[in-house]
C-alpha positions in Angstrom: 32.4 -8.2 32.6 31.0 -6.2 29.3 32.4 -4.0 26.8 29.7 -1.3 26.8 29.5 1.3 24.2 27.8 4.4 25.6 26.4 6.5 22.8 26.1 10.2 24.1 28.4 9.3 27.0 29.5 12.8 27.8 26.3 14.5 28.3 24.3 15.0 31.7 22.9 11.3 32.0 25.7 9.6 30.1 28.7 11.1 31.9 27.3 9.7 35.2 26.6 6.3 33.7 30.2 6.1 32.6 31.4 6.4 36.1 28.8 3.8 37.4 29.8 1.6 34.7 33.2 1.5 35.3 32.7 1.0 39.2 31.0 -2.1 37.9 33.8 -3.3 36.5 33.0 -3.0 32.4 34.9 -1.9 29.8 33.4 1.5 28.7 33.9 3.3 25.2 32.3 6.7 25.2 30.9 7.9 21.6 30.2 11.6 21.5 30.7 14.5 19.4 31.9 16.3 22.5 34.5 13.5 23.4 37.3 16.0 23.4 40.1 17.1 25.9 38.6 20.2 26.9 35.7 18.1 28.8 35.9 16.1 31.9 36.8 12.2 31.5 36.2 9.3 33.6 39.5 7.3 34.3 39.5 4.2 32.5 37.2 4.9 29.8 38.1 5.2 25.9 36.6 8.5 24.3 36.0 8.5 20.6 34.8 11.8 19.2 32.3 11.0 16.2 29.0 12.0 15.0 26.0 9.8 15.6 24.5 10.8 12.1 27.7 9.3 10.5 26.8 5.6 9.9 30.5 5.1 9.1 31.6 6.4 12.6 29.1 4.8 14.4 29.6 1.5 13.0 33.5 1.4 13.7 32.8 1.5 17.5 29.5 -0.6 17.7 31.8 -3.6 16.2 34.2 -3.6 19.3 31.1 -3.7 22.0 29.1 -6.4 23.3 26.3 -3.9 24.7 25.3 -0.5 23.5 23.6 2.5 25.4 21.9 4.7 23.3 21.3 8.3 25.1 21.6 10.4 22.2 18.9 12.7 21.2 19.5 15.8 18.9 15.8 17.2 19.9 14.0 18.4 23.1 10.1 18.1 23.9 10.2 21.8 23.1 12.4 22.2 20.4 10.7 19.2 18.3 7.3 20.8 18.2 9.0 23.5 15.5 11.3 20.5 13.7 9.3 17.1 13.7 11.0 16.3 10.3 14.4 17.1 12.1 13.6 14.9 14.9 12.7 12.0 12.5 15.5 12.0 10.4 18.1 12.7 13.2 16.6 10.5 15.9 14.3 7.7 14.4 16.1 7.3 10.8 19.7 7.3 12.6 18.7 4.8 15.2 17.5 2.4 12.5 20.7 2.4 11.2 22.1 1.9 14.4 20.1 -1.1 15.1 21.2 -2.6 12.0 24.5 -2.3 12.7 24.1 -3.7 16.2 22.1 -6.8 14.9 25.1 -7.3 12.1 27.7 -7.2 14.7 25.8 -9.6 17.0 25.5 -7.1 20.2 24.0 -8.7 23.1 21.8 -6.0 24.3 21.0 -2.4 23.2 19.9 -0.2 26.1 17.6 2.6 25.1 16.9 5.8 27.2 13.6 7.0 26.2 11.1 9.4 27.9 8.9 8.7 30.9 7.5 12.3 31.0 6.0 12.7 27.7 5.2 9.2 26.0 2.2 8.5 28.4 0.3 11.8 27.2 -2.7 13.2 29.1 -3.9 10.8 31.7 -5.6 10.6 34.9 -4.2 11.4 38.3 -2.8 7.9 38.8 0.4 6.7 38.4 1.4 5.6 35.0 2.5 2.0 34.3 4.2 0.6 31.5 1.4 -1.2 29.9 -0.9 1.8 29.9 -1.6 3.2 26.4 0.7 5.9 25.2 -0.6 9.1 23.6 2.2 11.3 23.0 1.6 14.9 22.0 5.0 15.9 20.8 7.4 15.1 17.7 10.2 14.3 20.6 7.8 11.6 22.3 6.3 10.1 19.1 10.0 9.5 17.9 11.2 7.8 21.4 7.8 5.6 20.9 8.7 4.8 17.5 12.2 3.6 18.5 10.5 1.5 21.2 8.7 0.1 18.7 11.3 -0.6 16.1 13.5 -2.3 19.1 10.6 -4.8 19.5 10.9 -5.2 15.8 14.3 -6.0 15.9 14.3 -8.4 18.8 11.8 -10.6 16.8 13.4 -10.0 13.2 17.0 -10.3 14.0 17.4 -11.4 17.4 18.6 -8.3 18.7 18.0 -8.1 22.7 17.0 -4.8 24.0 15.9 -3.2 27.3 14.2 0.3 27.1 14.2 2.8 30.6 11.3 5.4 30.2 12.8 8.0 32.6 11.0 10.7 34.2 12.7 14.1 34.6 16.2 13.8 35.8 18.0 16.5 37.5 21.2 17.3 39.2 24.6 19.0 39.2 25.9 19.6 35.6 22.2 19.6 33.8 22.3 22.7 31.1 19.3 25.2 31.8 19.5 26.0 28.2 17.2 24.5 25.4 14.2 23.4 27.4 16.3 20.5 29.4 14.7 21.0 33.1 12.8 23.1 35.3 15.1 22.8 38.3 18.3 24.1 36.5 16.3 26.7 35.0 14.9 27.8 38.3 18.2 27.9 39.8 19.9 29.8 37.1 17.2 32.2 36.6 16.9 32.9 40.7 21.1 33.2 40.9 20.8 35.8 38.1 18.2 37.8 39.9 15.5 37.0 37.1 11.9 35.7 37.1 11.1 32.1 36.3 8.8 31.5 33.5 5.7 29.5 34.0 3.7 28.0 31.2 0.3 27.7 32.9 -1.1 27.9 36.5 2.1 26.3 38.0 0.1 23.1 39.0 1.6 20.8 36.5 3.0 17.8 38.2 5.9 15.9 37.3 7.8 13.0 38.7 11.8 14.0 39.6 14.5 11.6 39.8 18.1 12.4 40.8 20.5 11.7 37.9 23.0 9.8 40.2 19.8 7.2 41.1 19.5 7.1 37.4 23.0 6.4 36.2 23.1 3.8 39.1 20.2 2.1 38.3 21.3 2.0 34.5 24.4 0.3 35.2 23.5 -2.5 37.4 20.0 -3.7 35.8 21.4 -3.7 31.9 23.1 -7.3 32.1 20.5 -9.1 34.0 17.6 -11.3 32.1 14.1 -10.3 32.5 10.7 -11.3 31.0 10.1 -7.4 30.6 11.3 -5.4 28.0 10.3 -1.9 29.2 10.9 -0.1 32.5 9.8 3.0 34.2 12.4 4.9 36.0 11.7 7.7 38.2 10.6 8.4 41.9 7.1 7.5 41.7 6.4 10.8 43.3 4.6 13.9 42.0 5.7 17.4 42.6 4.3 20.7 40.8 5.9 23.5 39.6 5.2 25.7 42.3 6.5 22.9 44.7 9.7 23.0 42.5 9.9 26.9 42.7 9.7 26.4 46.7 12.3 23.8 47.1 14.8 25.8 44.9 14.2 29.0 46.8 14.4 27.0 50.1 17.9 25.7 49.2 19.0 29.5 47.7 17.6 31.0 50.9 16.0 33.6 48.6 12.4 34.5 47.1 12.2 33.6 43.4 9.8 35.6 41.1 7.6 34.2 38.7 6.4 35.1 35.2 3.2 33.4 34.1 2.5 32.8 30.6 -0.1 30.9 28.6 0.0 26.8 28.6 1.6 25.0 25.7 -0.3 22.6 23.8 2.5 20.1 24.1 2.5 20.0 28.0 1.1 17.3 29.6 -0.9 18.1 33.1 0.5 15.5 35.2 2.9 12.5 34.8 3.8 10.3 37.8 5.5 7.0 37.1 4.6 3.5 38.8 7.9 2.1 39.4 7.0 -1.0 40.8 7.9 -3.4 37.9 11.4 -1.7 38.3 11.6 -2.2 42.3 10.3 -5.8 42.0 12.4 -7.2 38.9 15.6 -5.8 40.1 14.9 -5.8 44.0 16.1 -2.1 44.3 14.7 1.2 45.1 15.1 3.5 41.9 15.4 6.8 43.8 17.3 7.0 47.1 17.9 10.6 46.7 14.8 12.7 48.0 13.6 16.2 46.2 14.9 18.6 49.0 18.3 16.8 49.3 18.6 16.6 45.3 17.8 20.2 44.8 20.4 21.1 47.7 23.0 19.2 46.2 22.2 20.6 42.8 22.3 24.5 44.1 25.5 23.5 46.1 27.2 22.6 42.9 25.7 25.7 41.1 27.7 27.6 43.7 30.8 26.0 42.9 
């Protein structure tokens, strides 16, 4: 049993991860600026309200843990394009302070949730492997890649063990549509409000979508294991276009969805499908057990309340 600290444990992925970690029998402490009584809490977890940008508050909870999950991000791929310096200051620099504290506290392992959608950049059509070169085109992705590099540095220089999970496009019930967090919740929200969905480009942009429960289960069951690899893709290994997603949401809702086409954005990548064979073969598990139509149907059902 591990004493697990989940930074960002009230968020979309983090809240599911906490439930899975508790089910695996671990002691769990959640650190989040939203860890207040008005938010749902998982029975058995300890919730601590604090600011990731305050090293004193972070250090106090790190010292009590054996393993640390880092899921905090103050920006998104879209927002970071206009605030690159903020991304570096609030995500990269704050993470460096965290890694120093983890090394000082002799944390057994840091598990970092990175991005599998933006970190590889523009690539040909084949699924992307962990050893492929990375060409990030947004400050958000550049920051994630920088943190991955610093994790390797701390592993060599301070003996701080770590794992990186490059997650594709997670989706599911409870995902916020605001702030550019996901196409699927945006489609559902807009359609239920009778509004068109804005598409940047021709609608043929392809992404790899993975249901949030699959993400949480994979993270919670693999982090304690020792492997020869440091970095793992976590996705479905299947690509779906924007128009595919809109059609699937429309089918789940039983209604048509209007579309508003806008010019493509320079930070958007045309096609990203993750090769998940390393994860599958290393841990003998299937990272995506819930297919896209089923996952979207569950998300729509939850949105209806």
